[in-house]
N, C-alpha and C positions, 0 to 999 in steps of 0.2 A: 673556344674563347679565340676572337678575332683580336689580332693586335693590330692598333690603328698607328702607323706610323707616316708620319708628314713631315717634310723639309720643307722650312721658308727661304727664301731668300732673299737678301739685303740689296745695299744698291752698291756694296763690293764684291759681289758673289762669292758670300761665305754661306755656308748651307750651316746650317742648326738645327740638328735633330735630337728631337728627346729623348731620354733615359728610356733603353726597351727592359720591361721585364720578360724572363723565362716564362714561354707558357706552353702545354702541352701540344702537339698541332693535331690536326685533322685525323693525320695518317700514320700516328704513332704506332710503335712495336713495342708490344711487353716483354718484358726480359723473362725467359724462364730458367725451370730450375736447376740446369746443369749447368748456363751460362752465369746465376746465381752463385752455385755452388765452386764453380772454378775462381769464381772472384773472391770469395770468401776464404776460397784456401789461399790464397796469395795474402790477402787482409792476414789471415793466421800466421803463413811466413813472416810476415813483414814484423808486427808485433811480438812474434820469436825472437826474431833478429834483434828488435830496439832492445827486449828483455834480457840477448844473452851478451849484446855488445857493452849497455849501458848501465843499466841495473844490475848485474852480475858483478862488473869489476867495482862498481860504487863499494857493495855490500864488503867486497872481498876487501878493497881498500881501507873502507871504515871496518874493519872488523868485525862486522855485523854476521851473528850467523844468520843463514837462509831456514833453518829450521825447517819442519814439515807440517807443521801445523794448519788448519784453514786461515786461523789469523794471526800466523806468524807475519813479523815485518814485510820479507821477502811477495809474500804472496798478498799481502794487501798491495804492495807498489803496483805490480805485476797486472792485479785488478785495475787498479788506478790508472795504468796504460794503455790495457786492453780498452776499456771504457772511454777512455779519454782519446784515443785513435780517432775510434768510429765516431763518438761525437761530435770531434772537432772537425775530422776530414769531411762531414756529413753536412756539418752546418755551412762552412766558409768553401767549400767545392760544389757540395750535393754529391760528392760522389770520395771514395776511399780508393786507394791507391789500386787496389784490385779492379775497381769498378772502371776505375779510366783507363787501366791494360785493356780491360775487354769493354768498352766504347759505353758504359751502361751510365745511366744518372739518376739519383732518389727523386723523385717530384712529388711535391702535394697535388693531391686532389680537389683540395677546395680552395687552397690561395696561390697566387701566383711564386712564394716565395717559399721556405722554409724555415718556421720561424723557432727562435730559443722552445719554447714548450712543444712544439711537435717533434724536434728533434730530440731532445732530452727525452720525453715520451717513448718514441720508436727506440733511439739507443739504448735508452737504461732500460726501462718498465716492462717495455714489448721484448726486446731481444732477451732479458731473462727471462720471459715467460716461455718464449720459442723454445730458450736451452734445455727448460728444468722440465716440461713434459717430454722427455723421453725424443727430443727433437722434432716432433710432429707438428710443432709449429710453423718449423723451415718446409717440410713436406708439403701442407697448402699451397706450398707456393705452385706445386706441379698439377694445381684439381682446382683452384678457386680460377673466374675466368679473368680476373685483372691480373694474375700472376702473381698475390700477395701473400705474402708470411704473415703469420699471427702478428708481430710488430708490425706492420704493414697496415692490416686491417686496422689494428686498435688507433694507430694512429694516422688513420684516411691519407696513406702514401702508396707509391708504386715504386719498381724500378722498370725503367724504358732503357731501349737503347739511344745513346745520344744523338745520332747522325736522325732522329725523328722528333726533333725538338726544334719549333719555330721561334726564331729571334727577332 
């Protein structure tokens, strides 16, 4: 996909440039299993830190028992934090903190931007499927040509090295 960016000059030598959308360059590099694995581990550490530094003290101060059940209030809130982190970071930045550290970015294979339905499906439904099938959904990254996990495959997205995006 070629990006057409033309500058026009007025009599006052002011350059006006149209907004440029992010698109996959012709020489992009897919992010492999191990880069994505380390980024995901860092993201898990971020989510665990959020839960430990914010949620646990709030539950303690409010004198709400954390409970051990799957449907305990604490578990429900931590699951919301987990999925909320991935959904919001991917939608607004195209990457989580782990992906930022490792220079990775989620891109759509169809559109130039990640839409809400794509992000919600990828991070919600797709990630749930990838996690529940013995993590096989994540292992697909090592074997598919576009290095897609099951959640990427279903949502028509992939993860690339950020330096290979043309703007």
